[in-house]
C-alpha positions as CSV (number, residue, x, y, z in Angstrom):
1,M,120.7,85.9,87.5
2,Y,120.9,88.5,84.7
3,V,122.2,85.8,82.4
4,F,119.6,83.3,83.5
5,N,116.8,85.8,83.0
6,N,118.0,86.7,79.5
7,K,118.0,83.1,78.6
8,Y,114.7,81.9,80.1
9,F,112.6,85.1,80.3
10,P,113.7,87.1,77.2
11,V,112.0,90.5,76.7
12,P,109.5,90.8,75.0
13,E,109.2,87.2,73.7
14,Y,108.5,85.6,77.1
15,K,105.5,87.9,78.1
16,Y,104.2,87.6,74.5
17,K,104.1,83.8,74.8
18,V,102.5,84.0,78.3
19,K,99.8,86.3,76.9
20,R,99.1,83.9,74.0
21,K,99.0,81.0,76.5
22,E,101.9,79.3,74.8
23,I,103.6,79.2,78.2
24,D,101.9,78.3,81.5
25,E,103.3,81.2,83.6
26,K,102.7,79.5,87.0
27,T,104.2,76.1,86.1
28,Y,107.1,77.6,84.1
29,G,107.9,80.1,86.8
30,E,107.9,77.5,89.6
31,E,110.1,75.3,87.5
32,K,112.7,78.0,86.8
33,E,112.6,79.1,90.4
34,K,113.7,75.7,91.6
35,E,116.3,75.5,88.9
36,F,118.0,78.7,89.9
37,L,117.8,78.3,93.7
38,P,120.9,76.1,94.1
39,T,123.0,78.8,92.3
40,F,121.6,81.5,94.6
41,N,122.3,79.4,97.7
42,K,125.8,78.7,96.6
43,L,126.5,82.4,96.1
44,V,125.0,83.3,99.5
45,K,127.3,80.7,101.2
46,E,130.3,81.8,99.2
47,Y,129.9,85.5,100.0
48,K,128.7,84.9,103.6
49,I,125.5,86.8,103.1
50,K,123.3,86.7,106.2
51,L,119.7,86.6,105.1
52,R,117.9,86.7,108.4
53,Q,118.6,88.6,111.6
54,D,119.1,86.8,114.9
55,K,115.8,88.1,116.3
56,E,112.4,89.1,115.0
57,D,111.1,91.3,117.8
58,S,110.3,94.3,115.7
59,F,109.4,95.2,112.1
60,L,113.0,96.2,111.3
61,D,114.2,92.8,112.7
62,K,111.7,90.7,110.6
63,W,111.4,92.4,107.3
64,Y,115.1,93.3,106.5
65,T,118.1,91.2,105.8
66,Q,121.1,91.7,108.1
67,H,123.1,93.6,105.5
68,I,120.2,95.9,104.8
69,R,119.6,96.5,108.5
70,D,123.2,97.3,109.1
71,E,123.2,99.9,106.3
72,I,120.0,101.5,107.6
73,Q,121.5,101.8,111.1
74,F,124.7,103.3,109.6
75,V,122.8,106.0,107.7
76,F,120.5,106.7,110.7
77,D,123.5,107.2,113.0
78,E,125.0,109.6,110.4
79,I,121.8,111.6,110.2
80,K,121.8,112.1,114.0
81,K,125.1,114.0,113.5
82,I,123.5,116.6,111.1
83,K,123.2,119.9,112.9
84,N,120.9,121.8,110.5
85,A,117.3,120.9,111.4
86,D,115.9,121.3,107.9
87,T,118.7,119.2,106.3
88,K,118.1,116.6,108.9
89,K,114.4,116.4,108.1
90,I,115.0,116.1,104.4
91,V,117.6,113.4,104.8
92,S,115.3,111.5,107.2
93,V,112.6,111.6,104.6
94,I,115.0,110.1,102.0
95,L,116.0,107.4,104.4
96,S,112.3,106.6,105.1
97,R,111.5,106.3,101.4
98,T,114.6,104.2,100.9
99,I,113.9,101.6,103.6
100,R,110.2,101.3,102.5
101,S,111.5,100.0,99.2
102,C,114.1,97.6,100.8
103,R,111.7,95.4,102.7
104,A,112.3,91.7,102.2
105,T,109.1,91.0,100.4
106,T,108.1,90.0,96.9
107,H,107.3,92.8,94.4
108,A,103.7,91.5,94.2
109,D,103.2,91.9,98.0
110,L,104.3,95.4,98.6
111,A,100.9,96.7,99.8
112,T,100.0,93.6,101.9
113,L,103.1,92.0,103.4
114,L,102.8,88.2,103.7
115,E,106.1,86.5,104.6
116,P,109.7,87.8,104.4
117,I,111.5,86.6,101.3
118,T,115.0,85.2,101.7
119,A,115.6,83.6,98.3
120,T,115.2,84.2,94.6
121,Y,111.6,83.8,93.3
122,Y,109.7,84.0,90.1
123,C,108.2,87.5,90.1
124,G,104.8,87.8,88.4
125,K,105.1,91.6,88.4
126,H,108.3,91.7,86.3
127,G,108.0,88.4,84.5
128,K,111.4,87.0,85.6
129,M,113.5,85.9,88.5
130,C,113.9,88.4,91.3
131,K,115.8,88.4,94.6
132,P,115.8,90.2,98.0
133,L,118.0,93.3,98.1
134,F,121.5,93.1,99.7
135,S,122.1,96.8,99.9
136,I,120.1,100.1,100.2
137,L,122.5,102.0,97.9
138,K,120.5,101.9,94.7
139,W,117.3,103.1,96.4
140,W,119.2,105.6,98.5
141,E,120.7,107.2,95.4
142,T,117.4,107.1,93.5
143,Y,115.4,108.7,96.3
144,S,118.1,111.3,97.1
145,K,118.0,112.6,93.5
146,D,114.2,112.3,93.3
147,T,113.6,114.2,96.6
148,V,116.0,117.0,95.7
149,K,114.2,117.3,92.3
150,R,110.8,117.4,93.9
151,L,111.8,120.0,96.4
152,A,113.2,122.2,93.6
153,Q,110.0,121.8,91.6
154,Y,107.9,122.6,94.6
155,D,110.0,125.7,95.4
156,K,109.2,127.1,91.9
157,L,105.5,126.3,92.1
158,R,104.6,127.3,95.6
159,K,102.9,130.6,96.3
160,D,103.7,133.0,99.1
161,T,100.9,131.6,101.3
162,F,100.8,130.1,104.8
163,H,100.2,126.3,105.0
164,T,100.6,123.8,107.7
165,C,99.9,120.2,108.7
166,L,97.9,119.3,111.9
167,T,98.3,115.8,113.2
168,G,95.3,114.3,115.0
169,D,92.2,112.1,114.8
170,S,90.0,113.6,112.1
171,R,86.9,112.5,114.0
172,N,87.4,115.0,116.8
173,I,90.4,117.2,116.0
174,D,90.0,120.8,116.9
175,L,91.4,122.5,113.7
176,V,91.0,126.1,114.9
177,G,92.5,125.4,118.3
178,G,95.4,123.6,116.7
179,L,95.9,126.6,114.3
180,Y,95.9,129.1,117.2
181,K,99.0,127.4,118.6
182,I,100.8,127.7,115.2
183,N,99.5,130.9,113.6
184,P,96.8,132.9,115.5
185,D,96.1,135.3,112.6
186,F,95.4,132.4,110.3
187,A,93.3,130.7,112.9
188,E,91.1,133.8,113.2
189,L,90.8,133.9,109.4
190,V,89.6,130.2,109.4
191,E,87.3,130.9,112.2
192,K,85.8,133.9,110.5
193,Q,85.8,132.9,106.8
194,K,85.7,129.1,107.3
195,I,86.9,126.5,104.8
196,K,85.5,126.1,101.2
197,G,86.0,122.4,100.9
198,I,87.8,119.1,101.4
199,F,89.6,116.7,99.0
200,S,90.5,113.4,100.6
201,S,91.1,109.8,99.9
202,P,90.0,107.9,103.0
203,P,91.2,104.3,103.8
204,Y,89.2,101.5,102.1
205,V,87.5,99.1,104.5
206,G,89.6,96.0,105.3
207,L,92.1,96.6,102.6
208,I,95.4,97.8,104.2
209,D,96.9,98.1,107.7
210,Y,98.4,101.6,107.2
211,H,100.3,101.5,110.5
212,E,101.9,98.2,109.4
213,Q,102.8,99.7,106.0
214,H,104.9,102.3,107.7
215,A,106.0,100.2,110.7
216,Y,109.7,100.6,109.7
217,A,109.4,104.4,110.4
218,Y,107.7,103.8,113.8
219,D,110.5,101.5,114.7
220,L,113.4,103.6,113.4
221,F,112.2,107.1,114.3
222,G,110.4,106.2,117.5
223,F,107.0,107.5,116.5
224,E,104.0,106.5,118.6
225,R,101.7,103.9,117.0
226,K,98.0,104.4,117.2
227,D,96.7,101.4,115.4
228,E,93.4,101.3,117.4
229,L,92.4,104.7,115.9
230,E,92.9,103.6,112.3
231,I,89.6,103.7,110.3
232,G,88.9,100.5,108.3
233,P,92.2,98.6,108.8
234,L,92.8,95.2,107.3
235,F,93.1,93.5,110.6
236,K,89.4,94.2,111.3
237,G,88.4,92.5,108.1
238,Q,85.4,93.3,105.9
239,G,82.6,91.7,107.9
240,R,79.4,93.3,109.0
241,E,80.9,94.8,112.2
242,A,83.9,96.2,110.3
243,K,81.6,97.8,107.8
244,Q,79.5,99.4,110.5
245,S,82.6,100.7,112.3
246,Y,83.9,102.1,109.0
247,I,80.6,103.9,108.3
248,Q,80.5,105.3,111.8
249,G,84.1,106.4,111.5
250,L,83.7,108.3,108.2
251,S,80.4,109.8,109.4
252,D,82.1,111.1,112.5
253,V,84.9,112.6,110.4
254,L,82.5,114.5,108.1
255,N,80.3,115.7,111.0
256,N,83.4,117.0,112.8
257,A,84.6,118.7,109.6
258,K,81.3,120.5,109.0
259,K,81.8,123.0,111.8
260,Y,84.8,124.4,110.0
261,L,83.1,124.6,106.5
262,V,81.2,127.4,104.7
263,Y,77.5,126.8,104.1
264,D,77.9,126.0,100.4
265,Y,80.9,123.7,100.8
266,D,82.3,121.1,98.4
267,I,83.7,117.8,99.6
268,F,85.4,115.3,97.2
269,L,86.2,111.8,98.5
270,V,88.0,109.1,96.5
271,A,86.7,105.7,97.3
272,N,86.4,102.1,96.0
273,D,82.9,101.7,97.4
274,K,82.1,98.2,96.4
275,Y,79.9,97.8,99.5
276,N,77.9,100.9,98.6
277,M,78.5,102.5,102.0
278,Y,79.0,106.1,101.0
279,P,75.3,106.9,100.5
280,T,74.8,105.9,104.2
281,I,77.9,107.9,105.2
282,A,76.6,111.0,103.4
283,E,73.1,110.6,105.0
284,N,74.6,110.2,108.5
285,A,76.5,113.5,108.0
286,G,73.5,115.4,106.7
287,M,75.1,115.5,103.2
288,Q,74.1,114.5,99.7
289,I,76.1,113.0,96.9
290,V,75.6,115.4,94.0
291,N,78.0,113.8,91.5
292,Q,80.3,110.8,91.0
293,Y,83.4,110.6,88.8
294,K,84.8,107.2,87.8
295,R,88.6,106.9,88.0
296,P,90.3,103.8,86.6
297,V,93.3,102.6,88.7
298,L,95.8,101.4,86.2
299,N,99.2,102.0,87.7
300,R,99.2,99.9,90.9
301,T,102.3,99.3,93.0
302,E,102.0,95.6,92.7
303,K,101.4,95.7,88.9
304,D,99.1,92.8,89.3
305,K,96.0,91.9,87.3
306,G,93.6,93.2,89.9
307,A,92.8,96.5,88.2
308,Y,89.7,98.3,89.5
309,A,88.0,101.7,89.3
310,E,87.6,104.3,92.1
311,I,84.8,106.7,92.4
312,I,85.3,110.4,93.3
313,F,82.2,111.3,95.3
314,H,81.2,115.0,95.3
315,L,79.3,115.8,98.5
316,K,77.4,119.0,99.4
317,S,75.1,120.0,102.2
318,K,71.5,118.7,102.0
């Protein structure tokens, strides 16, 4: 495939010709896809590569080739043998990052999975032929090094302060109650001094099913799924009812948060508000939008042509 790509998709000549419309990318890509497929099928047969698993009962069954699934299970079984709890958590994070990048999907469909890919295909993201992965090794090594590097950087940057993560439904979570179970002194501080502000990037209405994006982790690690509590999921669409549900959900989150905030709080929310819902959300929460900052989104995972801009809304009390 490397030789084939160098011949028919040379860098940077190929993309230059596509940009100048000297080559019809769609037609040319489909033509070369068909041309290379027999070679791929021959190699798969020769090396006895099993592209699909025998069952598709779970996410791990459907979205991973048999070889990938076997390697994931091997590493997972090895992780269970680690006795040090901190090491086990770190290696589990590395595995989770790895398997997310090994799903059998095209590089253009990473955020919204369509159908499992089991053959070579023309990749609009990379401008050449790509194929499903046959091993997790490359990503395992990449994320192992990257995770260790990030932990080392964080260790140098972090201050000697207490911090924690509370898991729950932000529409009704009891922050102080949750903190009392972890650190009573800190809980008393929060109760007395309150919180200065919030910076968050809520889900966008009808854009992504976040539970499905991380379904591999639910399957492998046995986490409980709570799809029904997700605000603005893709499966609910972007119709009138979905928008109303989204507005109500975000309004409930902000109203619940207010009880923990100082009087002169600052809230920053990153949103692609193409349906102009945030003025209503702010009104429902007794807040006002005092400023908006435009943020272009240029480096998308899919590297497609659908660039857009986000708005960072600055909210304060009315």
